N, C-alpha and C positions, 0 to 999 in steps of 0.2 A: 369453735367455728371452723369448718373445713373450708380449705381453699379450692377453687375451681381449677381443674387441669388446664394447662396452657394448650389451646387447640390451634393456635396459629403456627405456621411453619417458620423456622428461623430464617432471617433475611440472607439473601445471597450476598456473597462477598463482592466487593467492587461497587462501581457505580450502579444506580438504578435506571439505566437506560431501557426505554421501551421498545418492543419489537418493531413498531411501525417506523422507527427511526432508521432501521436498516435500508428499506427501499427508498425511503425519502432522502437519506443522505446519498445513496448511489445516483439517484435521479438528479439531485441538486448538484452533485459534484460533476456529473456528465454535462448537465445543462450549462453550469458555470464554466467548465473546461472548454466546451465547444464555443461558447460565447466569447470567453476571454481570448482563445486562440484566434477566433475570427477577428477580433479587435486588432490583435498583434499583426495578423496577416494584412489587414487593411492599412494600418500604419506603415508596415514594411512596404507595401505595394505603393503608397503615396511617396515613399522615399526611394522608389526605383527597384525594389525586389519583385521578382516574378511570383505570381500566385501558384503556378504549377511547379516551379523549381525555386523555392525560396532561398535566400541567402543563409549562411550558417547562423548569423545573429537572429534572424527572424525564426528559423526552424528551432533553434535552441530556446529562444525566448517563449515561443509558442508552447513547447513541450513543458517548460518550467511553469508557465501560467496554468496549463492543463492539470499537472500534479498538484500545484498549490490549491487549485479549486476543490480538489477532494479532501486536502488537509483542512481547508476552510470550512467545508461542509461538515466534516467530522467535529470540528471545534464548536461550530454553530449548534448542531443538534445535541452534542454533549452538554453544552452550556445551558440548554433548556431544562436540564435536571439539576442544575447547580453548577458551581465553579469547577471546571475541569482541572485535574491535577495530573502530572505526568504518570503517576502510578496508575491512574484510571485506564491508561493506554498501554500498560504493560512495562513502562520504563522502570527499572530497579537500579539501585547502586550496587555495583559490583567491584570487587578488588581488582587492581590492575593485573596482578598475577593471574587471576581466574579468567579475566577477559583476554589476556594474551594467549593463554592456553586454549581457550575456546576458539579464538580466531585462527590459531595455528592449526588445531584439530580440523576445523571447518574448511580450511584451505587445502589441507592434505586430502581430506575426504572428497572434496570437490574435483580436484585434478585427477584423483584415481578413479572416480565414478565417471567423469567426463571421458577419460582415455578409454575405459572399458566400453562405455555407451558408443563412442566414435568407432572403436574397433568392430564392436558387434554389427553396427549398422552402416559400416563403411561410409562415414560422413567425411567428405573432402571439400564441402562447399565453404565459400567465404561468407562472412557476416556482412550484410548490406547496411546495418544500422550506422556505422561510422560515416559511410559515404552519404547516407540520407541526412545525417546531422551536419554535413559539410566539413567534416574532419580533415579531409584530404586537401582542402583549400588554403589553410594556413596553420602555422604552429599555434596560434591563440585558439583557433577553432578546435584544433585537436585537443588541447588542454581542456577547454571549456566542455567539449563532448566527453571527454574522460571523466571529469568532475560530475557532470550531469548523470552520466550512465552508472558510474560506480559509487557515488555518494548521494546526490540529491534524489534521483528517482527511487532507489531502493529505500531510502529512509522514508519518503512520502508514501510509498506504497505499503510498507510495513505499518506505518502509522495508521493509515486508513483501513487496510484490509485486516491485519492481525490486531492492531490496538483498538480500533473502534468496531469495525464490522463484526469480527469474531466475538468481541466483548458484548455486543448486542444479542447476536444470534445464539450464543451458548446458553441463553436463558430459556431456550425452547424447552418445553416440558413435554417430551415425547416418550411414552413408556411402551416397551414391547418386551413381553415376557417378564414383567416386573423390573426391568432395567431401564434407566433413563439414558435414552440415546440422543438427547437434545445437543449435547457437546459434540458428539461424533458427527451428527447431521450438519452441525454449524461448520465443523472443520471442512466437510466435503463441499458444502455450498461456498464457503469463502475460498477454498482451493480452486474451485471451477471458476469463480468470478475473477480471482487473481490471475489465473491462466488466460482468461479471455481479455484481460487488460493488457 
Protein backbone atom coordinates (compact mmCIF):
# COMPACT_ATOMS: atom_id res chain seq x y z
CA UNK A 1 0.00 0.00 0.00
CA UNK A 2 1.58 3.29 -1.12
CA UNK A 3 1.56 6.21 1.24
CA UNK A 4 0.35 9.56 0.00
CA UNK A 5 2.91 12.36 -0.16
CA UNK A 6 2.69 15.06 2.46
CA UNK A 7 1.28 18.09 0.64
CA UNK A 8 1.03 20.37 3.65
CA UNK A 9 3.80 22.88 4.23
CA UNK A 10 5.84 22.51 7.40
CA UNK A 11 4.70 24.70 10.30
CA UNK A 12 6.50 27.98 10.88
CA UNK A 13 8.72 28.14 13.91
CA UNK A 14 7.50 30.16 16.86
CA UNK A 15 3.99 31.11 17.90
CA UNK A 16 1.10 30.86 15.48
CA UNK A 17 -0.01 34.49 15.68
CA UNK A 18 -2.35 35.72 12.94
CA UNK A 19 -1.69 38.72 10.69
CA UNK A 20 -4.81 40.57 11.84
CA UNK A 21 -3.27 40.72 15.32
CA UNK A 22 -0.64 43.25 14.18
CA UNK A 23 -2.93 46.19 13.38
CA UNK A 24 -5.29 45.19 16.19
CA UNK A 25 -2.44 45.26 18.73
CA UNK A 26 -1.15 48.61 17.44
CA UNK A 27 -4.62 50.18 17.69
CA UNK A 28 -5.33 48.61 21.09
CA UNK A 29 -1.94 49.73 22.42
CA UNK A 30 -2.46 53.24 21.11
CA UNK A 31 -6.01 53.47 22.48
CA UNK A 32 -4.97 52.02 25.83
CA UNK A 33 -1.96 54.33 26.00
CA UNK A 34 -3.95 57.47 25.23
CA UNK A 35 -6.71 56.47 27.64
CA UNK A 36 -4.28 55.54 30.42
CA UNK A 37 -2.21 58.70 29.95
CA UNK A 38 -5.39 60.79 30.06
CA UNK A 39 -6.36 59.15 33.35
CA UNK A 40 -2.89 59.88 34.77
CA UNK A 41 -3.12 63.51 33.58
CA UNK A 42 -6.59 63.89 35.12
CA UNK A 43 -5.43 62.47 38.45
CA UNK A 44 -2.33 64.68 38.33
CA UNK A 45 -4.44 67.73 37.50
CA UNK A 46 -6.75 67.03 40.44
CA UNK A 47 -3.62 66.97 42.63
CA UNK A 48 -2.43 70.33 41.29
CA UNK A 49 -0.38 69.47 38.21
CA UNK A 50 -0.79 71.59 35.10
CA UNK A 51 -2.25 69.90 32.03
CA UNK A 52 0.00 71.87 29.66
CA UNK A 53 3.18 71.55 31.79
CA UNK A 54 2.74 68.46 33.98
CA UNK A 55 5.00 67.70 36.91
CA UNK A 56 7.82 65.19 36.49
CA UNK A 57 5.82 62.53 38.34
CA UNK A 58 2.77 62.97 36.10
CA UNK A 59 4.87 63.10 32.92
CA UNK A 60 6.92 60.00 33.75
CA UNK A 61 3.91 58.06 35.02
CA UNK A 62 1.96 58.92 31.88
CA UNK A 63 4.83 57.76 29.67
CA UNK A 64 5.17 54.55 31.69
CA UNK A 65 1.44 53.83 31.37
CA UNK A 66 1.60 54.53 27.63
CA UNK A 67 4.45 52.05 27.11
CA UNK A 68 2.84 49.43 29.34
CA UNK A 69 -0.37 49.67 27.28
CA UNK A 70 1.56 48.36 24.27
CA UNK A 71 3.11 45.57 26.32
CA UNK A 72 -0.35 44.62 27.63
CA UNK A 73 -1.73 44.72 24.09
CA UNK A 74 0.98 42.35 22.84
CA UNK A 75 0.41 39.99 25.77
CA UNK A 76 -3.36 40.03 25.25
CA UNK A 77 -3.25 39.26 21.54
CA UNK A 78 -0.52 36.66 21.90
CA UNK A 79 -2.55 34.92 24.62
CA UNK A 80 -5.41 34.47 22.15
CA UNK A 81 -3.32 31.76 20.45
CA UNK A 82 -2.13 30.05 23.63
CA UNK A 83 -0.05 30.80 26.67
CA UNK A 84 2.74 33.20 25.65
CA UNK A 85 6.32 32.27 26.56
CA UNK A 86 9.35 34.57 26.72
CA UNK A 87 10.84 32.76 23.72
CA UNK A 88 7.77 33.73 21.66
CA UNK A 89 8.95 37.34 21.93
CA UNK A 90 12.57 36.60 21.10
CA UNK A 91 13.96 36.29 24.62
CA UNK A 92 16.73 33.71 24.77
CA UNK A 93 19.16 32.62 27.46
CA UNK A 94 22.62 33.98 26.75
CA UNK A 95 25.86 33.42 28.63
CA UNK A 96 27.12 36.35 30.70
CA UNK A 97 30.36 36.50 28.69
CA UNK A 98 28.53 36.69 25.38
CA UNK A 99 26.06 39.27 26.71
CA UNK A 100 28.86 41.48 28.08
CA UNK A 101 30.71 41.27 24.78
CA UNK A 102 27.61 42.17 22.81
CA UNK A 103 26.87 45.15 25.08
CA UNK A 104 30.46 46.40 24.82
CA UNK A 105 30.47 46.02 21.03
CA UNK A 106 27.08 47.76 20.72
CA UNK A 107 28.23 50.64 22.95
CA UNK A 108 31.42 51.18 20.96
CA UNK A 109 29.53 51.02 17.65
CA UNK A 110 26.89 53.42 18.97
CA UNK A 111 29.40 56.06 20.06
CA UNK A 112 31.50 55.77 16.90
CA UNK A 113 28.48 55.98 14.58
CA UNK A 114 26.89 58.79 16.62
CA UNK A 115 30.15 60.76 16.46
CA UNK A 116 30.39 60.30 12.70
CA UNK A 117 26.72 61.21 12.21
CA UNK A 118 27.03 64.34 14.38
CA UNK A 119 30.19 65.43 12.54
CA UNK A 120 28.71 64.87 9.07
CA UNK A 121 25.47 66.72 9.82
CA UNK A 122 27.05 69.28 12.20
CA UNK A 123 24.64 68.53 15.03
CA UNK A 124 25.01 70.73 18.10
CA UNK A 125 21.45 70.85 19.45
CA UNK A 126 20.54 69.78 22.96
CA UNK A 127 18.07 66.99 23.59
CA UNK A 128 14.77 68.33 24.96
CA UNK A 129 13.52 64.98 26.28
CA UNK A 130 15.11 65.26 29.75
CA UNK A 131 13.52 68.66 30.35
CA UNK A 132 10.17 67.42 28.99
CA UNK A 133 10.31 64.63 31.59
CA UNK A 134 11.14 67.10 34.36
CA UNK A 135 14.67 65.80 34.88
CA UNK A 136 16.01 69.25 35.73
CA UNK A 137 13.61 69.76 38.64
CA UNK A 138 15.11 67.32 41.14
CA UNK A 139 17.63 64.53 41.52
CA UNK A 140 14.83 61.99 41.97
CA UNK A 141 13.22 63.15 38.71
CA UNK A 142 16.59 62.92 36.96
CA UNK A 143 17.13 59.35 38.18
CA UNK A 144 13.55 58.35 37.31
CA UNK A 145 13.85 59.88 33.83
CA UNK A 146 17.16 58.08 33.31
CA UNK A 147 15.69 54.73 34.34
CA UNK A 148 12.66 55.28 32.13
CA UNK A 149 14.60 56.44 29.06
CA UNK A 150 17.48 53.95 29.36
CA UNK A 151 15.72 50.85 30.71
CA UNK A 152 11.91 50.83 30.73
CA UNK A 153 11.11 52.44 27.37
CA UNK A 154 13.66 50.44 25.32
CA UNK A 155 12.56 47.14 26.84
CA UNK A 156 8.86 47.91 26.31
CA UNK A 157 9.44 49.08 22.74
CA UNK A 158 11.62 46.10 21.83
CA UNK A 159 9.08 43.75 23.39
CA UNK A 160 6.22 45.19 21.36
CA UNK A 161 7.88 46.05 18.06
CA UNK A 162 10.57 43.40 17.64
CA UNK A 163 9.15 40.71 19.86
CA UNK A 164 5.46 40.84 18.96
CA UNK A 165 4.86 42.97 15.87
CA UNK A 166 7.78 41.60 13.86
CA UNK A 167 6.87 38.10 15.08
CA UNK A 168 3.43 38.53 13.55
CA UNK A 169 4.37 40.31 10.32
CA UNK A 170 7.27 38.01 9.39
CA UNK A 171 4.61 35.42 8.54
CA UNK A 172 3.66 37.40 5.44
CA UNK A 173 4.01 35.24 2.37
CA UNK A 174 5.03 37.66 -0.36
CA UNK A 175 6.88 36.08 -3.27
CA UNK A 176 8.77 38.14 -5.82
CA UNK A 177 10.90 36.35 -8.39
CA UNK A 178 10.60 33.09 -6.50
CA UNK A 179 11.91 34.62 -3.26
CA UNK A 180 9.93 35.10 -0.07
CA UNK A 181 10.17 38.78 0.86
CA UNK A 182 7.71 38.68 3.77
CA UNK A 183 10.39 38.86 6.45
CA UNK A 184 12.12 41.77 4.73
CA UNK A 185 8.86 43.67 4.30
CA UNK A 186 8.01 42.98 7.95
CA UNK A 187 11.37 44.44 8.99
CA UNK A 188 10.74 47.60 6.94
CA UNK A 189 7.18 48.07 8.26
CA UNK A 190 8.21 47.48 11.88
CA UNK A 191 11.19 49.82 11.44
CA UNK A 192 8.94 52.58 10.12
CA UNK A 193 6.41 52.11 12.93
CA UNK A 194 9.22 52.02 15.51
CA UNK A 195 10.62 55.26 14.08
CA UNK A 196 7.21 56.90 14.26
CA UNK A 197 6.84 55.87 17.90
